[in-house]
RODO-2510 file (C-alpha; in nm, 4 decimals, decimal comma):
residues 465
     n   res          X          Y          Z
     1     x    -7,3286    -3,9421     1,6196
     2     x    -7,2434    -3,9698     1,9996
     3     x    -7,4731    -3,7362     2,2322
     4     x    -7,1718    -3,4521     2,3204
     5     x    -7,1079    -3,4097     1,9428
     6     x    -7,5239    -3,4019     1,9204
     7     x    -7,5445    -3,1121     2,1729
     8     x    -7,2482    -2,9034     2,0045
     9     x    -7,4089    -2,9580     1,6888
    10     x    -7,7807    -2,8143     1,7805
    11     x    -7,6602    -2,5529     2,0238
    12     x    -7,4502    -2,3849     1,7204
    13     x    -7,7560    -2,4051     1,5051
    14     x    -7,9327    -2,2660     1,7809
    15     x    -7,6734    -1,9738     1,8079
    16     x    -7,7375    -1,9406     1,4081
    17     x    -8,1029    -1,9260     1,4711
    18     x    -8,1297    -1,6802     1,7727
    19     x    -7,8909    -1,4582     1,5658
    20     x    -8,1256    -1,3991     1,3087
    21     x    -8,4128    -1,3483     1,5668
    22     x    -8,4942    -1,0358     1,7890
    23     x    -8,4710    -0,9757     2,1450
    24     x    -8,8059    -1,1274     2,2627
    25     x    -8,8728    -1,3978     1,9490
    26     x    -8,9138    -1,7142     2,1127
    27     x    -8,7614    -1,9779     1,9671
    28     x    -8,9533    -2,2931     1,8734
    29     x    -9,0925    -2,5712     2,0962
    30     x    -8,8779    -2,8404     2,2177
    31     x    -9,0950    -3,0892     2,0422
    32     x    -9,0617    -2,9076     1,6858
    33     x    -8,6399    -2,9102     1,7658
    34     x    -8,7111    -3,2817     1,8409
    35     x    -8,8778    -3,2794     1,5206
    36     x    -8,6386    -3,1167     1,2843
    37     x    -8,2902    -3,2020     1,4003
    38     x    -8,3683    -3,5637     1,4927
    39     x    -8,2420    -3,5514     1,8648
    40     x    -8,3974    -3,6503     2,1910
    41     x    -8,5450    -3,4306     2,4817
    42     x    -8,2172    -3,4427     2,6668
    43     x    -7,9752    -3,3398     2,3618
    44     x    -8,2322    -3,0402     2,3126
    45     x    -8,2559    -2,9751     2,6800
    46     x    -7,9260    -2,9607     2,7403
    47     x    -7,8299    -2,7310     2,4077
    48     x    -8,1000    -2,4981     2,5401
    49     x    -7,8941    -2,4753     2,9015
    50     x    -7,5673    -2,4256     2,6886
    51     x    -7,7424    -2,1328     2,5024
    52     x    -7,8824    -2,0060     2,8050
    53     x    -7,5631    -2,0495     2,9952
    54     x    -7,4375    -1,7965     2,7143
    55     x    -7,6908    -1,5560     2,7931
    56     x    -7,8609    -1,5813     2,4583
    57     x    -8,1479    -1,7274     2,5505
    58     x    -8,3689    -1,6792     2,8452
    59     x    -8,6287    -2,0008     2,9167
    60     x    -8,9304    -1,9804     3,0809
    61     x    -9,1017    -2,2529     3,2128
    62     x    -9,4733    -2,2804     3,1228
    63     x    -9,3919    -2,0893     2,8312
    64     x    -9,1085    -2,1825     2,6452
    65     x    -8,7699    -2,0469     2,5479
    66     x    -8,7426    -1,6603     2,4184
    67     x    -8,4442    -1,4532     2,2732
    68     x    -8,2509    -1,2773     2,5519
    69     x    -8,1860    -0,8769     2,5371
    70     x    -7,8387    -0,8085     2,3509
    71     x    -7,6004    -0,7036     2,6299
    72     x    -7,4155    -0,4093     2,5434
    73     x    -7,0852    -0,3970     2,5886
    74     x    -6,9678    -0,1623     2,8975
    75     x    -6,7897     0,1465     2,7450
    76     x    -6,4376     0,1360     2,7161
    77     x    -6,1911     0,3658     2,9483
    78     x    -6,1013     0,6557     2,7042
    79     x    -5,7278     0,5781     2,5635
    80     x    -5,4516     0,8441     2,6123
    81     x    -5,3044     0,8810     2,2416
    82     x    -5,1277     1,2472     2,3626
    83     x    -4,8128     1,0793     2,3214
    84     x    -4,8768     1,0768     1,9352
    85     x    -4,8245     1,4184     1,9444
    86     x    -4,4793     1,4356     2,0306
    87     x    -4,4006     1,1265     1,8482
    88     x    -4,4654     1,2694     1,5139
    89     x    -4,3471     1,6260     1,5707
    90     x    -4,4864     1,9312     1,3615
    91     x    -4,4940     1,7843     1,0416
    92     x    -4,8443     1,7358     0,8904
    93     x    -5,0349     1,6337     0,6119
    94     x    -5,3099     1,8844     0,5181
    95     x    -5,5829     1,6757     0,3292
    96     x    -5,8892     1,9165     0,3893
    97     x    -5,9089     2,0473     0,0200
    98     x    -5,8339     1,7114    -0,1774
    99     x    -6,0951     1,5868     0,0649
   100     x    -6,3350     1,8490    -0,0772
   101     x    -6,2658     1,7650    -0,4064
   102     x    -6,3289     1,4078    -0,3308
   103     x    -6,6520     1,3767    -0,1663
   104     x    -7,0036     1,3260    -0,2781
   105     x    -7,2441     1,6160    -0,3298
   106     x    -7,4989     1,5057    -0,0558
   107     x    -7,8681     1,4244    -0,1890
   108     x    -8,0456     1,7444    -0,3834
   109     x    -7,7542     1,9253    -0,4075
   110     x    -7,6026     2,0395    -0,7699
   111     x    -7,2084     1,9212    -0,8049
   112     x    -6,9981     2,2207    -0,9910
   113     x    -6,6980     2,1068    -0,7988
   114     x    -6,4481     1,7837    -0,8622
   115     x    -6,2821     1,6787    -1,0619
   116     x    -6,3849     1,3706    -1,2499
   117     x    -6,7032     1,3096    -1,4937
   118     x    -7,0709     1,2831    -1,4400
   119     x    -7,1246     0,9143    -1,4165
   120     x    -7,3581     0,9441    -1,7428
   121     x    -7,0447     1,0476    -1,9292
   122     x    -6,7929     0,7737    -1,8051
   123     x    -6,7738     0,5068    -2,0470
   124     x    -6,8764     0,2569    -1,8084
   125     x    -7,0033    -0,0160    -2,0666
   126     x    -6,6481     0,0222    -2,2357
   127     x    -6,4360    -0,0535    -1,8820
   128     x    -6,6827    -0,3533    -1,8349
   129     x    -6,5950    -0,5044    -2,1188
   130     x    -6,2344    -0,4137    -2,1678
   131     x    -6,2164    -0,5460    -1,7770
   132     x    -6,3546    -0,8734    -1,8904
   133     x    -6,1341    -0,9135    -2,2010
   134     x    -5,8303    -0,8112    -1,9654
   135     x    -5,9084    -1,0671    -1,6997
   136     x    -5,8912    -1,3630    -1,9906
   137     x    -5,5863    -1,2216    -2,1109
   138     x    -5,2501    -1,5059    -2,0028
   139     x    -5,0936    -1,4386    -1,7487
   140     x    -5,3583    -1,1456    -1,6104
   141     x    -5,2341    -1,1987    -1,3005
   142     x    -4,8812    -1,2661    -1,3153
   143     x    -4,6265    -1,0098    -1,2396
   144     x    -4,5937    -0,6947    -1,4650
   145     x    -4,2901    -0,5583    -1,6071
   146     x    -4,1493    -0,2776    -1,3353
   147     x    -4,2053    -0,0340    -1,6274
   148     x    -4,5479    -0,1327    -1,6979
   149     x    -4,6867    -0,3791    -1,9313
   150     x    -4,5227    -0,3105    -2,2453
   151     x    -4,8251    -0,2295    -2,5072
   152     x    -4,9331     0,0144    -2,2927
   153     x    -4,6067     0,2147    -2,2839
   154     x    -4,6454     0,2066    -2,6392
   155     x    -4,9410     0,3650    -2,6235
   156     x    -4,8938     0,6835    -2,4493
   157     x    -4,5007     0,6871    -2,6114
   158     x    -4,7391     0,7448    -2,9357
   159     x    -5,0127     0,9690    -2,7615
   160     x    -4,7226     1,1786    -2,6063
   161     x    -4,5261     1,2394    -2,9427
   162     x    -4,2364     1,3844    -3,0686
   163     x    -3,9791     1,0793    -3,0521
   164     x    -4,0715     0,9421    -2,6930
   165     x    -4,0414     0,5765    -2,6924
   166     x    -4,1769     0,2953    -2,4559
   167     x    -3,8377     0,2996    -2,3259
   168     x    -3,9540     0,6524    -2,1381
   169     x    -4,2570     0,5420    -1,9660
   170     x    -4,3295     0,4153    -1,6425
   171     x    -4,6951     0,3286    -1,5579
   172     x    -4,8095     0,4723    -1,2130
   173     x    -5,0786     0,4780    -1,0027
   174     x    -5,2957     0,7526    -1,1488
   175     x    -5,1465     1,1443    -1,1996
   176     x    -5,1825     1,2012    -0,7990
   177     x    -4,9478     0,9107    -0,7304
   178     x    -4,7470     1,0201    -1,0470
   179     x    -4,6655     1,3803    -0,8855
   180     x    -4,6117     1,2679    -0,5605
   181     x    -4,3778     1,0036    -0,6854
   182     x    -4,2348     1,2482    -0,9180
   183     x    -4,1882     1,5479    -0,6568
   184     x    -4,0042     1,2955    -0,4461
   185     x    -3,7746     1,1640    -0,6472
   186     x    -3,6732     1,5204    -0,7700
   187     x    -3,6107     1,7000    -0,4225
   188     x    -3,5379     1,7068    -0,0870
   189     x    -3,7563     1,8208     0,2220
   190     x    -3,6886     2,1836     0,2480
   191     x    -3,6286     2,2319    -0,1481
   192     x    -3,8483     2,4955    -0,3514
   193     x    -4,0789     2,4090    -0,5896
   194     x    -4,2134     2,6397    -0,8838
   195     x    -4,6050     2,6385    -0,9079
   196     x    -4,8158     2,8417    -1,1438
   197     x    -5,0308     3,0746    -0,9316
   198     x    -5,3420     2,9597    -0,9255
   199     x    -5,2796     2,5804    -0,9551
   200     x    -5,4260     2,2492    -0,8911
   201     x    -5,4787     2,1659    -0,5404
   202     x    -5,3712     1,8297    -0,4893
   203     x    -5,0593     1,9291    -0,6237
   204     x    -4,9920     2,1879    -0,3471
   205     x    -5,0679     1,8991    -0,1101
   206     x    -4,8521     1,6524    -0,2774
   207     x    -4,5541     1,8968    -0,3037
   208     x    -4,6165     1,9852     0,1054
   209     x    -4,6591     1,6614     0,2681
   210     x    -4,2739     1,5889     0,1057
   211     x    -4,1626     1,8649     0,2805
   212     x    -4,1119     2,1368    -0,0488
   213     x    -4,2065     2,5002    -0,0130
   214     x    -4,4085     2,6164    -0,3484
   215     x    -4,3296     2,9177    -0,4610
   216     x    -4,5865     3,0973    -0,7056
   217     x    -4,5934     3,2425    -1,0504
   218     x    -4,8970     3,4212    -1,1645
   219     x    -5,0858     3,2898    -1,4724
   220     x    -5,2576     3,5112    -1,6678
   221     x    -5,5108     3,4493    -2,0000
   222     x    -5,2313     3,2820    -2,1957
   223     x    -5,0927     3,0703    -1,9007
   224     x    -4,7944     3,1100    -1,6817
   225     x    -4,6478     3,4181    -1,7130
   226     x    -4,3002     3,3675    -1,8678
   227     x    -4,1834     3,7275    -1,7920
   228     x    -4,1740     3,6182    -1,4412
   229     x    -4,0541     3,3223    -1,4491
   230     x    -3,6587     3,3662    -1,4734
   231     x    -3,7035     3,6098    -1,1943
   232     x    -3,8178     3,3075    -0,9566
   233     x    -3,5778     3,0835    -1,0648
   234     x    -3,3074     3,3224    -0,9575
   235     x    -3,4580     3,4220    -0,6413
   236     x    -3,5176     3,0787    -0,5187
   237     x    -3,2390     2,8788    -0,7149
   238     x    -3,5495     2,6241    -0,7693
   239     x    -3,4749     2,2965    -0,9577
   240     x    -3,7908     2,2486    -1,0737
   241     x    -4,0794     2,4108    -1,2533
   242     x    -4,4609     2,2019    -1,1659
   243     x    -4,7211     2,3404    -1,4081
   244     x    -4,9992     2,2676    -1,6616
   245     x    -4,9683     2,3901    -2,0121
   246     x    -5,2872     2,2678    -2,0905
   247     x    -5,6346     2,2870    -2,0004
   248     x    -5,5472     2,4492    -1,6818
   249     x    -5,7038     2,3619    -1,3319
   250     x    -5,8679     2,6163    -1,2137
   251     x    -5,8562     2,8521    -1,5190
   252     x    -5,8712     2,6191    -1,7821
   253     x    -5,6271     2,8433    -2,0038
   254     x    -5,4038     2,6625    -2,2355
   255     x    -5,0335     2,8260    -2,2713
   256     x    -4,9700     2,9827    -2,5521
   257     x    -4,7342     2,8798    -2,8292
   258     x    -4,4681     3,1455    -2,7901
   259     x    -4,4580     3,1121    -2,4128
   260     x    -4,4657     2,7152    -2,4312
   261     x    -4,0887     2,7741    -2,6216
   262     x    -3,9752     3,0295    -2,3529
   263     x    -4,0466     2,7849    -2,0511
   264     x    -3,8064     2,5220    -2,1978
   265     x    -3,5567     2,8541    -2,2498
   266     x    -3,5524     2,9696    -1,9058
   267     x    -3,5632     2,5881    -1,7358
   268     x    -3,2857     2,5433    -1,9536
   269     x    -3,0828     2,8302    -1,8288
   270     x    -3,1663     2,7457    -1,4911
   271     x    -3,0634     2,4523    -1,5166
   272     x    -3,4436     2,2620    -1,3587
   273     x    -3,6618     2,0283    -1,4701
   274     x    -4,0277     2,1224    -1,6056
   275     x    -4,3283     1,9008    -1,4491
   276     x    -4,5609     1,8654    -1,6852
   277     x    -4,8977     1,7802    -1,5537
   278     x    -5,1233     1,6826    -1,8844
   279     x    -5,3966     1,5795    -1,6936
   280     x    -5,6569     1,6180    -1,9136
   281     x    -5,5530     1,6155    -2,2566
   282     x    -5,8195     1,3414    -2,2990
   283     x    -6,1055     1,5888    -2,1997
   284     x    -6,0314     1,8670    -2,5161
   285     x    -6,3693     2,0784    -2,6702
   286     x    -6,1061     2,1905    -2,9610
   287     x    -5,7861     1,9556    -3,0160
   288     x    -5,5120     2,0609    -2,7876
   289     x    -5,1441     2,1607    -2,8851
   290     x    -4,8807     1,8935    -2,8661
   291     x    -4,7346     1,8224    -2,5134
   292     x    -4,3799     2,0249    -2,3878
   293     x    -4,2752     1,6654    -2,4377
   294     x    -4,2985     1,5993    -2,7652
   295     x    -4,0682     1,9099    -2,8365
   296     x    -3,8234     1,8556    -2,5755
   297     x    -3,4655     1,7058    -2,6541
   298     x    -3,2472     1,7300    -2,3605
   299     x    -3,4466     1,5390    -2,0588
   300     x    -3,5864     1,8836    -1,9438
   301     x    -3,9519     1,7733    -1,9318
   302     x    -4,1077     1,5178    -1,6833
   303     x    -4,4561     1,4399    -1,8340
   304     x    -4,7527     1,3376    -1,6728
   305     x    -5,0320     1,1627    -1,8431
   306     x    -5,3424     0,9884    -1,7111
   307     x    -5,6078     0,8054    -1,8175
   308     x    -5,8342     0,8575    -1,5151
   309     x    -6,0285     1,1846    -1,5787
   310     x    -6,1839     1,1030    -1,9143
   311     x    -6,2471     0,7470    -1,8006
   312     x    -6,3788     0,6920    -1,4390
   313     x    -6,2368     0,7462    -1,1106
   314     x    -6,1015     0,3829    -0,9986
   315     x    -5,9311     0,3531    -1,3700
   316     x    -5,6057     0,4839    -1,1663
   317     x    -5,3624     0,4448    -1,4385
   318     x    -5,1236     0,7618    -1,5593
   319     x    -4,7627     0,7465    -1,7073
   320     x    -4,4492     0,9129    -1,6291
   321     x    -4,2412     1,0174    -1,8976
   322     x    -3,8927     1,1044    -1,8396
   323     x    -3,5189     1,0226    -2,0096
   324     x    -3,1645     0,9851    -1,8212
   325     x    -3,1384     0,9566    -1,5367
   326     x    -3,4440     1,1341    -1,3205
   327     x    -3,6410     0,8215    -1,5660
   328     x    -3,4065     0,5845    -1,3407
   329     x    -3,4600     0,7869    -1,0274
   330     x    -3,8503     0,7824    -1,0701
   331     x    -3,8855     0,4194    -1,1680
   332     x    -3,6537     0,3038    -0,8704
   333     x    -3,8744     0,5097    -0,6133
   334     x    -4,1810     0,3791    -0,7795
   335     x    -4,0223     0,0259    -0,7269
   336     x    -3,9490     0,0923    -0,3618
   337     x    -4,2591     0,2741    -0,2648
   338     x    -4,5022     0,0245    -0,4653
   339     x    -4,3156    -0,2450    -0,6751
   340     x    -4,5806    -0,1936    -0,9549
   341     x    -4,9179    -0,1075    -1,0919
   342     x    -5,1802    -0,4224    -1,0556
   343     x    -5,1471    -0,5809    -1,3929
   344     x    -5,5445    -0,6205    -1,4257
   345     x    -5,5784    -0,2460    -1,4268
   346     x    -5,3173    -0,1956    -1,6718
   347     x    -5,4299    -0,4746    -1,9105
   348     x    -5,8176    -0,3224    -1,8470
   349     x    -5,6631     0,0441    -1,9530
   350     x    -5,5144    -0,1114    -2,2494
   351     x    -5,7933    -0,3229    -2,3466
   352     x    -6,0070     0,0182    -2,3705
   353     x    -5,7630     0,2798    -2,5586
   354     x    -5,7283     0,0299    -2,8165
   355     x    -6,0478    -0,0638    -2,8688
   356     x    -6,3164     0,1127    -3,1590
   357     x    -6,5301     0,2547    -2,8599
   358     x    -6,2100     0,5022    -2,7077
   359     x    -6,2017     0,7534    -3,0017
   360     x    -6,5903     0,7200    -2,9870
   361     x    -6,6115     0,7875    -2,6046
   362     x    -6,3456     1,0977    -2,6538
   363     x    -6,5820     1,2209    -2,9142
   364     x    -6,8811     1,1954    -2,7193
   365     x    -6,7019     1,3412    -2,4126
   366     x    -6,5911     1,6147    -2,6138
   367     x    -6,9604     1,7116    -2,7657
   368     x    -7,1151     1,6885    -2,4337
   369     x    -6,8180     1,9214    -2,2177
   370     x    -6,8578     2,1971    -2,5008
   371     x    -7,2827     2,2071    -2,4513
   372     x    -7,2265     2,2015    -2,0700
   373     x    -6,9680     2,4771    -2,0683
   374     x    -7,1465     2,7094    -2,3173
   375     x    -7,4586     2,6365    -2,1152
   376     x    -7,3177     2,7377    -1,7671
   377     x    -7,1143     3,0105    -1,9204
   378     x    -7,4936     3,1162    -2,0191
   379     x    -7,6266     3,0693    -1,6778
   380     x    -7,3781     3,2801    -1,5072
   381     x    -7,3348     3,5298    -1,7476
   382     x    -7,7164     3,5922    -1,7387
   383     x    -7,6227     3,6849    -1,3534
   384     x    -7,3043     3,9189    -1,4476
   385     x    -7,0827     3,6500    -1,3278
   386     x    -6,8347     3,5741    -1,6682
   387     x    -6,5602     3,3254    -1,6613
   388     x    -6,2150     3,4936    -1,7019
   389     x    -6,1137     3,2509    -1,9797
   390     x    -6,3477     3,0532    -2,1917
   391     x    -6,2161     2,6802    -2,1750
   392     x    -6,1278     2,4826    -2,4657
   393     x    -6,1227     2,1585    -2,2413
   394     x    -6,0854     2,0801    -1,8936
   395     x    -6,3982     2,0304    -1,6585
   396     x    -6,3672     2,3901    -1,4749
   397     x    -6,4434     2,7441    -1,4988
   398     x    -6,2891     3,0304    -1,3286
   399     x    -6,4636     3,3039    -1,1904
   400     x    -6,4130     3,6390    -1,0135
   401     x    -6,6060     3,7752    -0,7223
   402     x    -6,7250     4,1210    -0,6322
   403     x    -6,3801     4,2614    -0,3827
   404     x    -6,4584     4,1569    -0,0346
   405     x    -6,6184     3,8352    -0,0755
   406     x    -6,5247     3,5954     0,1239
   407     x    -6,4565     3,3137    -0,1190
   408     x    -6,4406     3,0186     0,1431
   409     x    -6,7649     3,1800     0,3306
   410     x    -6,9707     3,2220    -0,0075
   411     x    -6,9230     2,8467    -0,1015
   412     x    -7,0280     2,7244     0,2442
   413     x    -7,3764     2,9854     0,1621
   414     x    -7,3875     2,8110    -0,2056
   415     x    -7,4079     2,4484     0,0040
   416     x    -7,6687     2,5601     0,2182
   417     x    -7,8504     2,7070    -0,0809
   418     x    -7,7955     2,3947    -0,2602
   419     x    -7,4811     2,3676    -0,4861
   420     x    -7,1712     2,2625    -0,4352
   421     x    -6,8024     2,4570    -0,5283
   422     x    -6,5096     2,5375    -0,5067
   423     x    -6,3118     2,8541    -0,3351
   424     x    -6,0493     2,9827    -0,5379
   425     x    -5,8338     3,0450    -0,2399
   426     x    -5,7385     2,7179    -0,1960
   427     x    -5,5767     2,6844    -0,5137
   428     x    -5,3197     2,9495    -0,4818
   429     x    -4,9634     2,8867    -0,3401
   430     x    -4,9942     3,2155    -0,1219
   431     x    -5,2069     3,5172    -0,0336
   432     x    -5,5024     3,5028    -0,3545
   433     x    -5,4664     3,8780    -0,5119
   434     x    -5,8853     3,8560    -0,5163
   435     x    -6,1669     3,6466    -0,4398
   436     x    -6,2567     3,3974    -0,7072
   437     x    -6,4487     3,0531    -0,7156
   438     x    -6,3675     2,7312    -0,9404
   439     x    -6,7121     2,5698    -1,0965
   440     x    -6,7437     2,2384    -1,2571
   441     x    -6,9080     2,1901    -1,5522
   442     x    -6,8258     1,8279    -1,6096
   443     x    -6,9173     1,6763    -1,2729
   444     x    -7,3437     1,7622    -1,2657
   445     x    -7,5366     1,5638    -1,3870
   446     x    -7,6545     1,7463    -1,6997
   447     x    -7,7438     2,0782    -1,8455
   448     x    -8,0391     2,1551    -1,6275
   449     x    -7,8744     2,0778    -1,3342
   450     x    -7,5912     2,3219    -1,4673
   451     x    -7,8477     2,5727    -1,4984
   452     x    -8,0183     2,5660    -1,1747
   453     x    -7,6693     2,5196    -0,9717
   454     x    -7,5373     2,8776    -1,1390
   455     x    -7,9171     3,0264    -1,0272
   456     x    -7,8363     2,8688    -0,6904
   457     x    -7,4668     2,9821    -0,6598
   458     x    -7,6057     3,3654    -0,7885
   459     x    -7,8136     3,3592    -0,5245
   460     x    -7,6050     3,3071    -0,2408
   461     x    -7,3594     3,5259    -0,4103
   462     x    -7,6193     3,8069    -0,4141
   463     x    -7,6873     3,7435    -0,0535
   464     x    -7,3667     3,7685     0,0536
   465     x    -7,2741     4,0551    -0,1209
***
């Protein structure tokens, strides 16, 4: 090795050592460096001079070589980004409500908000096993069929029932992505979209981000008010309704059998689509009725089925079931937007739902949700806060608040008291008729936390009233 390369090599090794040390720390002596690296005194001296020239070390004659103070970068000149306001125009994407649902509760705060199962209820071990098996499948990392892995589409078709086939199914990256994909495929910007009032705030955010105008149709204890649905179609000229007939978020209602038929009849008369968000079918406490798509005979229903809510947040796998030209448009929109869902994720989902652990997991979750629901209802009832509906599935309770209470201010006060809740007004597409709050029983660590969270919330409400 020539002398220049020896110097460069030693200098590189000393740089790495300096990076591990703190300013003011002493480097090994020249003699130690000579012995350790088998180099001459000249090589050591030149390597140290190189680092000193770079400002990394300071040589103090008679004392040794020390790590220099780290240079602080000069503050950057502020960049003027105001030009972007003109270029972007007046269209905005409001993600505040969704970000709130996705945020973790601070340490010590009871989570009575959120849309996913508590970590203790997630099938983590089964998912790990499924992922390991999926990774060993032939062609696991190859491009999947554009509509999704055939066996997974077949599973979703069987789960939906009726005469749905795999050809009607397109695999998507979770239910939220499916909502956005469908709304953009169905409706042009500026079009009206009928929605339940209240409804899932992520659906409202997606609709507004697509430039649509959400139009409210009220919900009562039996679900969507179908007696008002025809008037809403007639008044707006809307060509689509977005609804959650089963375990509605946030109210927990299940659309009654007569109204299920009426929704399809009214939509048929209006020449409109029904987008059925069946996000929580696998979070059943009591067996749910068949989805609307199972009784659809004319391609009226565009159905969304998701695995995420019943498994874990990062298993972002869902299915869109549709027939006819609308199915082709949705498939084309997904291809243009994102090509396809990653095959390893699809194969993992397939391994999970076809394994013996899947029905066991659903039974375990259903039993746990039953206990949690009843625990939270009892704790709230003791504080005079019964829910409007006793949900038969899903994750949430919907409760009324005393007249005049500001639900957003109450949610902030509750957080200060140590419990995270969701103010009701965010779930309404227009002005809420009265103050409400959504409390989730599936997100807390356990039943003890639910009881404590209800007590903290009741105390915050008492102080705000």
